[in-house]
N, C-alpha and C positions, 0 to 999 in steps of 0.2 A: 215748737211753734203751735202744736195742736192745742195746748192750754190757752195760748193767746187767742187763737181762732175761736175756741169755745167761749172764752170770756167776752170777746167782742160781740157775740150773738146775744148776750144778756140784754133784755129790754129794761131800760131804766126809765121810770116815769119822769116826765119833764118837771114835775113838782120838786124833785130832788135837787134840781139846780136853781130853783126859785129862791131869790134872796130872802123873801119873807119866811120861807120854810127853814132856811139856814138860821134865821133869827129865832125861830121856834126851837130848833135844836140847841142853839146856844143857851136859850132860857132853861132848857132841860139838861144841860151838860152835867151839872153836879149829880142829878138823879141818875143819869146813865152811868156815870163813873162809880157810883156807890151802890147801885141796885144789886140785889142778890141774883138777878137774872143776867147780869154782866159776866162775861167769861174772860179769862186770861189765857192767852196762847203763848207758849214758849217760842222764842226765837233762838235758833242755834247760833253758835259763834260763826259758823260758815255762812249762814243766811245773813247775819248782821254784816259780815264782810262783803259778800256779793251784792247786797242791796243797800250798802251804805249810801246815804243821800238819795235813795230811790224808794221811798215808802210805797208808792203806788205799785212798783214792781214786786216788792215784798208781799203786799196784800194780794196781788194776783197769784203769786207762788203759794200763798197760804190758803187760796181758794175763798177769800173773803169777797162776798158779793159787791159788785161795783157800786150799787146804790148806797152802800154805807161807808164807802172809802173816806168821804169828807168827814163824816162823823167820827170814824176811827181816828183820823188824823187829829181832830179836836179833842177827843177823849184822852189822847195820849200827850196832850199839851203842845202839839205842833201847830204852827200857823201856815206851814208850807210842806209840800210832799218831799222836799229835799233837805229837811233839817235833821233827820235821823242819821246817826253815825254807826260805826262798827261796835259800839258799846251796848247797843240795844239788846236786851235779854228777854223782854216780853212785851205784849201789847194787850190792852183792854179792847174787848169787842162787845158791841151792843147786842141786846136781845133783838133779834130780827122781827119777831111778832110785834113788839112794842114800836119799833121803828116804822113798820108797815102800817100800823094803826095810826100813828101820828101823821104819816104821809097821806093816808086816805082822808083823814079829817081836814088836813090842809088843802088837799085837792078839792074837796067838797066846798070848803070856805072860798077858795079862789073862783070856783065855778059860780057860786052864789053871788059873789061880788061882781063878776063879769055879767051875769044876768041882770043884776040890779042896775048896771050902768046902761044897758040897752034899753 
C-alpha cells in the first residue's frame, strides 16, 4: 500500500490530461517509439500474470511516473489500459526530459491562447 500512497502524491500537471496535448503526443508517437532516448523495460512472466489486463497497475509496480502512463500505453500500441495480457514481455518507456519539455511548451501555448481570448 505504501507504493500506491506514494504514487498518488505525485503531482501531475493538468496539461497531461488535455486533449490537445494528447494530440501532440500522438503526432510524436513514432518519434517516441524510435528515439535512441526511449528505453525498454523487461516485464517478468510473474508481472505479466499479476497485471494481466491492468497496465496502469503494472506501470505503478514498475515505478513509471503517472504523468507518462497514457503515453506509455500508446507507445506500446494499446488504446486502453486493460488490453495487455499475460504474454507481455517488455514495454517501451519515453524519455522523461523530452516528455516534460513537450508538456511545458503545450502548457505555455494553452496559457497564451487563454490570455488571447480574455
